[in-house]
C-alpha positions as CSV (number, residue, x, y, z in Angstrom):
1,M,-21.9,94.5,170.5
2,L,-19.4,93.4,173.1
3,A,-19.8,93.1,176.9
4,F,-17.1,92.7,179.5
5,T,-18.0,90.6,182.6
6,F,-15.9,90.4,185.8
7,P,-15.6,87.6,188.3
8,G,-16.4,87.7,192.0
9,Q,-14.9,86.3,195.2
10,G,-14.2,82.6,195.0
11,S,-12.4,82.8,191.6
12,Q,-9.1,83.6,193.3
13,R,-6.2,81.1,192.9
14,P,-2.7,80.8,194.4
15,G,-0.1,82.3,192.0
16,M,-2.7,83.9,189.8
17,G,-0.5,87.0,189.4
18,R,2.5,85.1,188.1
19,P,1.6,85.2,184.3
20,W,1.3,89.0,184.7
21,A,4.4,89.8,186.7
22,D,6.4,90.9,183.6
23,H,3.5,92.6,181.8
24,D,3.2,96.4,181.6
25,S,-0.2,96.1,183.3
26,W,1.6,94.9,186.5
27,E,2.0,98.6,187.4
28,L,-1.6,98.5,188.6
29,V,-0.5,96.1,191.4
30,E,2.0,98.6,192.6
31,E,-0.6,101.4,192.6
32,A,-3.1,99.2,194.4
33,S,-0.5,98.3,197.0
34,E,0.1,102.0,197.7
35,V,-3.6,102.8,198.0
36,A,-4.5,99.8,200.1
37,E,-1.3,99.9,202.1
38,R,-1.1,96.2,201.5
39,D,1.5,94.1,199.7
40,V,-0.7,93.1,196.8
41,A,2.2,91.6,194.8
42,R,3.0,89.1,197.5
43,L,-0.7,88.1,197.7
44,L,-0.8,87.6,193.9
45,L,2.4,85.7,193.7
46,D,3.0,83.8,197.0
47,A,-0.2,83.5,199.1
48,D,-1.6,80.0,199.5
49,A,-5.3,79.1,199.2
50,D,-6.0,79.5,202.9
51,E,-4.6,83.1,203.0
52,L,-6.5,84.0,199.8
53,K,-9.8,82.6,201.2
54,D,-9.7,85.5,203.7
55,T,-12.4,87.9,202.4
56,R,-10.0,90.9,202.7
57,N,-7.4,89.1,200.5
58,A,-9.8,87.4,198.1
59,Q,-11.6,90.6,197.1
60,L,-8.6,92.8,196.7
61,T,-6.6,90.3,194.6
62,T,-9.6,89.4,192.4
63,F,-10.3,93.1,191.8
64,V,-6.8,93.9,190.9
65,S,-6.3,90.8,188.7
66,S,-9.4,91.6,186.8
67,L,-8.3,95.2,186.1
68,M,-4.9,93.9,185.0
69,V,-6.6,91.8,182.4
70,L,-8.8,94.7,181.4
71,D,-5.8,97.0,181.0
72,A,-4.1,94.5,178.7
73,V,-7.3,94.2,176.6
74,E,-7.7,97.9,176.4
75,R,-4.1,98.2,175.1
76,L,-5.3,96.3,172.1
77,G,-8.0,98.9,171.4
78,I,-10.9,96.7,172.4
79,E,-13.8,98.4,174.2
80,P,-17.2,97.1,175.4
81,S,-20.7,98.4,174.9
82,F,-21.8,97.1,178.3
83,C,-20.1,95.8,181.5
84,A,-21.3,93.6,184.3
85,G,-19.8,91.8,187.3
86,H,-20.6,89.1,189.7
87,S,-21.0,90.6,193.2
88,L,-17.5,92.0,193.8
89,G,-17.1,92.1,190.0
90,E,-19.6,94.9,189.9
91,Y,-17.0,97.2,191.5
92,T,-14.6,96.1,188.8
93,A,-17.2,96.9,186.2
94,L,-17.8,100.4,187.7
95,T,-14.0,101.0,187.7
96,A,-13.7,99.7,184.1
97,T,-16.4,102.2,182.9
98,G,-15.0,105.1,184.8
99,A,-17.8,105.4,187.4
100,L,-15.1,104.9,190.0
101,S,-11.4,105.9,189.7
102,F,-9.0,103.0,190.2
103,D,-7.9,104.4,193.6
104,D,-11.6,104.8,194.7
105,G,-12.3,101.3,193.5
106,V,-9.4,99.9,195.6
107,R,-10.5,101.8,198.6
108,L,-14.2,100.7,198.3
109,V,-13.2,97.1,197.7
110,C,-11.0,97.2,200.8
111,E,-13.8,98.8,202.8
112,R,-16.4,96.2,201.5
113,A,-14.1,93.3,202.3
114,D,-13.3,94.5,205.8
115,A,-17.0,95.1,206.5
116,M,-17.9,91.7,205.2
117,H,-15.1,90.1,207.2
118,H,-16.3,91.5,210.5
119,A,-19.9,90.7,209.7
120,G,-18.8,87.1,209.0
121,Q,-17.0,87.0,212.3
122,D,-20.1,88.1,214.1
123,N,-22.3,85.7,212.2
124,P,-20.2,82.8,210.9
125,G,-21.5,81.3,207.7
126,T,-20.7,79.7,204.4
127,M,-22.1,79.2,200.9
128,A,-22.7,76.4,198.4
129,A,-23.7,76.2,194.7
130,V,-26.6,73.9,194.0
131,L,-26.4,72.5,190.4
132,G,-29.2,70.9,188.4
133,L,-32.2,71.9,190.4
134,D,-34.9,74.5,189.5
135,D,-34.9,77.8,191.4
136,D,-38.2,77.1,193.2
137,Q,-36.9,73.7,194.4
138,V,-33.8,75.3,195.9
139,E,-36.0,77.7,197.7
140,V,-38.0,74.7,199.0
141,A,-34.8,73.1,200.2
142,C,-33.9,76.3,202.2
143,R,-37.3,76.4,203.8
144,R,-37.3,72.7,204.7
145,A,-33.9,73.1,206.3
146,D,-35.6,75.0,209.1
147,S,-32.5,77.0,209.8
148,D,-30.6,80.2,208.9
149,V,-30.1,79.5,205.1
150,W,-31.3,81.5,202.1
151,V,-30.9,81.7,198.3
152,A,-28.1,84.1,197.8
153,N,-27.6,84.1,194.0
154,F,-29.5,83.0,191.0
155,N,-26.4,82.6,188.8
156,A,-27.9,80.8,185.8
157,P,-30.6,78.2,185.0
158,G,-29.7,75.2,187.1
159,Q,-27.1,77.0,189.2
160,V,-28.2,78.6,192.4
161,V,-26.1,79.6,195.4
162,I,-27.3,79.2,198.9
163,A,-25.8,80.8,202.0
164,G,-26.3,80.9,205.7
165,S,-25.0,79.2,208.9
166,P,-22.8,76.2,208.4
167,E,-25.6,74.0,209.8
168,G,-28.2,75.6,207.7
169,V,-26.3,75.2,204.5
170,A,-25.5,71.6,205.3
171,A,-29.2,70.9,206.0
172,A,-30.4,72.7,202.8
173,S,-27.7,70.9,200.8
174,A,-29.0,67.5,202.0
175,V,-32.6,68.4,201.1
176,A,-31.5,69.7,197.7
177,K,-29.9,66.4,196.9
178,E,-33.0,64.6,198.0
179,L,-35.0,66.8,195.6
180,G,-32.8,65.8,192.7
181,A,-29.8,68.2,192.6
182,K,-27.0,66.8,190.5
183,K,-24.3,68.3,192.7
184,V,-23.9,70.7,195.6
185,M,-20.5,72.4,195.7
186,P,-19.2,74.2,198.8
187,L,-17.7,77.6,197.9
188,Q,-14.3,78.9,199.0
189,V,-15.6,81.8,201.0
190,S,-15.5,82.9,204.6
191,G,-19.0,84.1,205.1
192,A,-22.7,83.9,204.2
193,F,-22.6,86.7,201.6
194,H,-25.8,88.2,200.1
195,T,-27.9,87.2,203.2
196,P,-29.2,89.0,206.3
197,F,-26.0,88.0,208.0
198,M,-24.4,90.9,206.0
199,T,-26.8,93.6,207.1
200,P,-24.1,95.4,209.3
201,A,-21.7,95.4,206.3
202,R,-24.4,96.8,204.0
203,D,-25.1,99.7,206.3
204,R,-21.4,100.5,206.6
205,L,-20.8,100.2,202.9
206,R,-23.7,102.5,201.9
207,K,-22.0,105.4,203.5
208,A,-18.6,104.7,201.9
209,I,-20.2,104.4,198.4
210,A,-22.0,107.6,198.8
211,E,-18.7,109.4,199.8
212,A,-17.0,107.9,196.7
213,S,-19.7,109.6,194.5
214,P,-19.8,107.2,191.5
215,R,-19.9,109.2,188.2
216,D,-22.2,108.9,185.2
217,T,-20.8,106.7,182.5
218,E,-21.1,106.3,178.7
219,V,-20.9,102.6,179.0
220,P,-23.7,101.2,181.3
221,V,-23.2,98.5,183.9
222,V,-25.8,95.8,184.3
223,S,-26.8,95.6,188.0
224,N,-26.9,92.4,190.0
225,V,-30.0,93.6,191.8
226,D,-32.4,94.3,188.9
227,S,-30.5,93.0,185.8
228,L,-30.9,96.4,184.1
229,P,-28.2,98.6,182.6
230,H,-27.4,101.7,184.7
231,A,-25.3,104.7,183.6
232,N,-26.4,107.1,186.3
233,G,-23.7,107.2,189.0
234,A,-26.2,108.4,191.7
235,E,-28.0,105.1,191.5
236,W,-25.1,102.9,192.6
237,S,-25.1,103.7,196.3
238,S,-28.4,101.9,196.8
239,L,-27.7,99.2,194.2
240,L,-24.3,98.2,195.6
241,S,-25.5,98.1,199.2
242,A,-28.6,96.2,198.2
243,Q,-26.7,93.4,196.5
244,L,-24.8,92.7,199.7
245,S,-27.7,91.4,201.8
């Protein structure tokens, strides 16, 4: 049994498209550029770290890059039994399984990124990964910070992401270190994703997902929200909007 997992925002890197520029899968970049009305090739080849940190650029380039890799793998005849994705990567997983067409995936990712960008401007925030501390202790650190900061992601045992206002994340990070965290790493993102700060983006996105009408799939996608496999397309409007805030 084989599972494909897809990365989320924060995994983008300057020049990450260069190894793929001469590959047949690069045609997806051209298609994405047409759908998004953006120069995706330039972002993948020439954008610096600051430009890629912009949510609207980070999500689009990560989504397209992931699907280029998928296309190359599928050309070898390799197919998964399950798919999953981290946050943004869930949209890639849904596109990989056919729940979303490539064009609908691009449009939804652009809509999601724009909604999150504007929510981040209205409520500026940041995120950090806390390493080497139990989940409950990270929650304690957030409460003791006495500010706008929450647990955003339970990534793995000993790796929990917190998010909130810059002051809140700084305070919770300091408490986490006092409680024994091995390391606290700021993330290269431009907002407090997966927190109440994203509520306006969630409401805007729910409508866009419903309009895209995700299809049923043979290959299920494991949801970020409940860690269960889902193959019913009708379930994704609520699941995708729920993971945002």
